[in-house]
matplotlib code that plots the C-alpha trace (Angstrom):
import matplotlib.pyplot as plt

x = [27.6, 29.8, 28.6, 28.9, 28.9, 27.8, 24.5, 21.3, 19.0, 18.9, 17.5, 17.0, 15.4, 13.8, 12.7, 9.6, 8.0, 4.6, 6.0, 6.4, 10.1, 12.0, 15.6, 17.6, 17.9, 21.7, 22.2, 23.2, 20.1, 17.9, 18.8, 18.5, 14.9, 13.8, 16.1, 16.6, 20.0, 20.0, 22.8, 22.6, 24.6, 24.2, 25.4, 25.7, 25.3, 25.5, 21.7, 20.9, 21.2, 20.2, 19.8, 20.2, 19.1, 19.3, 17.4, 18.0, 15.9, 18.4, 15.9, 14.1, 10.8, 8.7, 9.3, 7.5, 9.2, 7.8, 10.3, 9.8, 12.0, 12.2, 13.5, 14.3, 15.3, 17.9, 17.5, 13.8, 13.0, 10.1, 8.4, 8.6, 5.7, 5.7, 3.1, 2.4, 1.6, -0.8, -0.5, 3.3, 3.3, 6.1, 6.8, 7.4, 9.0, 9.2, 11.3, 12.2, 13.6, 14.5, 12.5, 13.0, 11.4, 11.7, 10.7, 11.2, 11.7, 11.2, 9.5, 7.5, 4.0, 2.7, 4.0, 2.3, 3.3, 2.7, 4.4, 4.6, 5.4, 8.5, 6.6, 4.9, 1.8, 3.9, 6.3, 3.2, 1.9, 5.3, 5.4, 1.9, 3.1, 6.0, 3.9, 1.2, 3.1, 0.9, 0.9, -1.6, -2.5, -1.2, -0.9, 0.4, 2.2, 3.8, 7.3, 9.9, 8.7, 9.7, 8.5, 7.7, 7.4, 6.1, 6.9, 5.6, 7.8, 7.2, 10.2, 10.3, 13.1, 16.5, 14.9, 16.8, 15.0, 16.4, 15.3, 16.3, 15.1, 16.3, 16.0, 16.7, 17.1, 17.1, 15.9, 13.5, 10.5, 10.3, 14.0, 13.7, 10.6, 12.3, 15.4, 13.2, 11.3, 14.6, 16.0, 12.8, 12.5, 16.2, 15.8, 12.6, 13.9, 17.7, 18.2, 16.4, 17.8]
y = [64.1, 66.5, 70.1, 71.4, 75.2, 74.8, 73.3, 74.5, 72.4, 71.0, 67.5, 65.6, 62.2, 61.5, 58.0, 57.8, 54.9, 54.4, 55.4, 58.9, 58.6, 60.0, 60.5, 61.5, 58.4, 58.8, 58.5, 55.4, 55.8, 54.9, 51.2, 51.1, 52.4, 50.4, 47.4, 48.9, 50.0, 53.0, 54.2, 57.6, 59.1, 62.8, 64.0, 67.5, 67.6, 70.5, 70.3, 70.1, 67.5, 63.9, 61.9, 58.1, 55.9, 52.1, 50.5, 47.0, 45.1, 43.6, 41.3, 38.0, 39.8, 41.8, 45.5, 48.8, 52.1, 55.6, 58.1, 61.9, 63.6, 67.4, 69.5, 73.2, 75.1, 77.5, 79.9, 80.5, 84.0, 85.7, 86.3, 82.6, 80.2, 76.5, 74.2, 70.5, 69.3, 66.4, 66.0, 65.4, 64.1, 66.6, 69.8, 73.0, 76.1, 79.5, 82.3, 85.3, 83.9, 80.5, 77.3, 74.1, 70.7, 67.8, 64.2, 60.8, 57.2, 54.5, 51.2, 52.5, 51.1, 54.6, 58.1, 61.2, 64.8, 68.3, 71.7, 73.7, 77.4, 78.3, 80.5, 79.9, 78.2, 75.9, 75.0, 74.2, 71.9, 70.2, 69.7, 68.1, 65.9, 64.7, 64.0, 62.1, 60.5, 62.1, 65.0, 67.9, 68.6, 72.0, 72.1, 75.7, 78.3, 81.7, 82.6, 80.3, 76.7, 73.1, 70.2, 67.1, 63.5, 60.8, 57.2, 54.1, 51.0, 47.4, 45.1, 41.3, 39.7, 40.9, 42.7, 45.7, 48.6, 51.6, 55.0, 58.4, 61.9, 64.5, 68.2, 70.2, 74.0, 75.8, 78.9, 77.3, 75.3, 73.0, 72.0, 71.3, 69.2, 67.2, 66.5, 65.4, 63.0, 61.6, 61.1, 59.5, 57.1, 56.2, 55.4, 53.5, 51.4, 51.3, 48.3, 49.9, 52.5]
z = [-3.9, -5.8, -6.4, -9.9, -10.4, -14.1, -13.2, -14.9, -12.7, -9.2, -9.1, -5.8, -4.9, -1.6, -0.5, 1.6, 3.6, 5.3, 8.7, 7.3, 7.3, 4.4, 3.4, 0.3, -1.9, -2.2, 1.5, 3.5, 5.6, 2.5, 2.4, 6.2, 6.0, 3.0, 2.4, -1.0, -2.2, -4.4, -6.7, -8.3, -11.2, -12.1, -15.5, -16.8, -20.6, -23.1, -23.4, -19.6, -16.9, -16.2, -13.0, -13.4, -10.6, -10.0, -7.1, -5.8, -3.3, -0.9, 0.9, 0.3, 0.7, -1.7, -1.0, -1.9, -2.2, -2.9, -4.3, -4.8, -7.3, -7.1, -10.0, -9.9, -13.0, -11.7, -14.6, -13.9, -12.9, -11.1, -14.5, -15.4, -15.9, -15.1, -16.7, -16.4, -20.0, -20.1, -23.8, -23.7, -20.1, -19.3, -17.4, -19.3, -17.9, -19.7, -18.4, -20.5, -23.8, -22.4, -22.2, -20.1, -20.2, -17.8, -18.1, -16.6, -17.9, -15.3, -14.6, -11.6, -11.1, -11.0, -11.7, -10.5, -11.2, -9.9, -9.9, -6.7, -6.5, -4.5, -2.1, 1.3, -0.3, -2.4, 0.5, 2.7, 0.0, -0.3, 3.5, 3.3, 0.5, 2.5, 5.6, 3.7, 0.9, -1.8, -4.2, -4.5, -8.1, -9.2, -13.0, -13.5, -11.5, -12.0, -10.9, -9.3, -8.9, -8.4, -10.4, -8.4, -9.6, -7.2, -8.2, -6.6, -7.0, -6.1, -5.9, -6.0, -3.9, -5.1, -8.1, -9.7, -11.3, -13.2, -14.4, -15.5, -15.1, -17.5, -17.8, -21.0, -21.4, -24.7, -26.7, -29.1, -27.8, -30.8, -30.6, -26.9, -27.4, -30.3, -28.2, -25.3, -27.5, -28.9, -25.4, -24.1, -27.1, -26.9, -23.2, -23.7, -26.6, -26.2, -28.5, -31.4, -33.8]

ax = plt.figure().add_subplot(projection="3d")
ax.plot(x, y, z, "-o")
ax.set_aspect("equal")
plt.show()
């Protein structure tokens, strides 16, 4: 994976299986653990960043895969606030005069979300999440934080699934929300104008 110094967000995917084994989804070890091949494409845009993923079941058997996606807004400061918005089904971050939103489009069977503070308490919660394969509900936090999505996938033999996480940064909340809606609707209905 290539490092980009102009990044606004850090997005990472982690595959998890029932034996409490986990690995970054872009590593070779992922397909060894799960029989699922994962391709990842990261894009830096003028409005923020996106993380496209494609997963393919390489076996003749039905497979299940749980994936955690972690998103850190690199511009967030100690005075920031992170909120899980249930009405828009998104994460919002506010720091000084900037605002950021993250969202996901995927065909996962279930998507769960939480936001953990980047302090000792939040890191302990994250460690528990990784050991148990579950999330602890934490809808709001002050200061530095990481937004976490947990997706459960079920794959038929040789089935391919795709998805995209995107993160937008801006100065005006309404503009950021409108762009997020346009991106999500464009992804959800790519054939329609």
